[in-house]
C-alpha positions as CSV (number, residue, x, y, z in Angstrom):
1,M,28.8,28.3,-19.7
2,K,25.6,27.8,-21.7
3,L,26.9,24.6,-23.2
4,R,27.7,23.2,-19.7
5,T,24.2,24.1,-18.5
6,L,22.6,22.6,-21.6
7,I,24.5,19.3,-21.1
8,A,23.6,19.2,-17.4
9,G,20.0,19.8,-18.2
10,A,19.9,17.1,-20.9
11,I,21.5,14.5,-18.5
12,A,19.1,15.4,-15.8
13,A,16.1,15.0,-18.2
14,I,17.3,11.6,-19.4
15,A,17.9,10.4,-15.8
16,I,14.4,11.5,-14.7
17,G,12.9,9.9,-17.8
18,V,14.6,6.6,-17.3
19,T,13.7,6.3,-13.6
20,G,10.2,7.5,-14.2
21,A,9.5,5.1,-17.0
22,A,10.7,2.1,-15.0
23,D,8.2,2.4,-12.1
24,A,5.3,4.0,-13.9
25,K,2.2,2.0,-14.4
26,T,0.9,2.0,-17.9
27,V,-2.8,2.0,-18.6
28,V,-4.2,1.4,-22.1
29,V,-7.8,2.5,-22.7
30,E,-9.3,1.5,-26.0
31,K,-12.3,3.4,-27.3
32,N,-14.0,2.9,-30.6
33,H,-11.2,4.1,-32.9
34,K,-8.8,5.6,-30.3
35,V,-6.2,4.1,-28.1
36,I,-5.3,6.2,-25.1
37,V,-2.2,5.4,-23.1
38,M,-1.9,6.9,-19.6
39,K,1.2,6.4,-17.6
40,G,1.4,6.6,-13.8
41,H,-2.3,7.2,-13.2
42,P,-4.4,4.7,-11.2
43,R,-7.7,3.9,-12.8
44,Y,-10.6,5.0,-10.7
45,I,-14.3,4.4,-11.5
46,A,-16.3,7.4,-12.5
47,R,-18.4,9.3,-10.0
48,N,-21.6,8.5,-11.8
49,R,-20.7,4.8,-11.3
50,V,-20.6,5.4,-7.6
51,I,-24.1,6.7,-7.7
52,E,-25.3,3.7,-9.7
53,V,-23.7,1.3,-7.1
54,V,-25.5,3.1,-4.3
55,R,-28.8,3.3,-6.2
56,A,-28.7,-0.4,-6.9
57,R,-28.8,-1.1,-3.2
58,H,-31.9,1.2,-2.8
59,I,-30.1,3.7,-0.6
60,R,-31.2,7.4,-0.6
61,F,-28.3,9.7,-1.1
62,V,-27.6,13.4,-1.0
63,G,-25.0,15.3,-3.0
64,Q,-22.1,14.1,-5.1
65,P,-19.4,11.5,-4.2
66,Y,-15.9,12.6,-3.2
67,M,-12.6,11.0,-2.3
68,Y,-11.9,10.7,1.4
69,R,-9.0,8.7,2.8
70,G,-8.7,6.6,-0.3
71,Y,-12.4,5.8,-0.8
72,Y,-15.3,7.4,-2.6
73,V,-17.7,8.7,0.1
74,L,-21.3,9.6,-0.6
75,R,-23.6,11.2,1.9
76,C,-26.7,9.1,2.4
77,Y,-29.5,8.1,4.8
78,D,-29.4,4.9,6.8
79,R,-32.5,2.7,7.5
80,F,-33.5,4.9,10.5
81,G,-33.4,8.1,8.5
82,R,-30.1,9.4,10.0
83,V,-27.5,11.0,7.8
84,A,-24.6,8.5,7.2
85,F,-21.9,7.9,4.7
86,C,-21.6,5.2,2.0
87,K,-18.1,4.0,1.2
88,V,-17.3,2.6,-2.3
89,H,-13.9,1.2,-3.3
90,P,-12.5,3.5,-6.0
91,R,-10.8,0.9,-8.2
92,T,-13.3,-2.1,-8.0
93,G,-16.5,-0.2,-7.4
94,A,-17.3,-2.6,-4.5
95,F,-19.8,-1.3,-1.9
96,L,-18.0,-1.2,1.4
97,G,-20.9,-0.2,3.7
98,I,-22.6,2.6,5.5
99,T,-21.0,4.3,8.5
100,V,-22.5,7.0,10.7
101,R,-19.1,8.4,11.4
102,L,-15.9,8.3,9.3
C-alpha cells in the first residue's frame, strides 16, 4: 500500500513539474555578483519607483501606492486641490493619468 502511494505521488509530482515548467515565465535578474532566476512571477516596478514617477510630474500625493484592478494607484491631489487617484502601469512604469473616481 505504501509503495503504491509513493509511486502515485511521484508520478503526480512529475506531471505537475512538467506542465508547470512549460508555461512558466522565467525572469533572470542579474545583480553585482548574483544571478537570481524567478519562475512564474511577473516583474512589477517597485513602489518607490511609482512615487518617483508621480513626483516627476510635480503632483502632490498622500500615502503609499497600492495595486487596484491591475494598476498601481496612489492617492493624490488634482490641480483644483481635490483628492484624486494617480494610476501607474505596474510593468512599464508609465503614468496613466489622474482620475477623481476609480
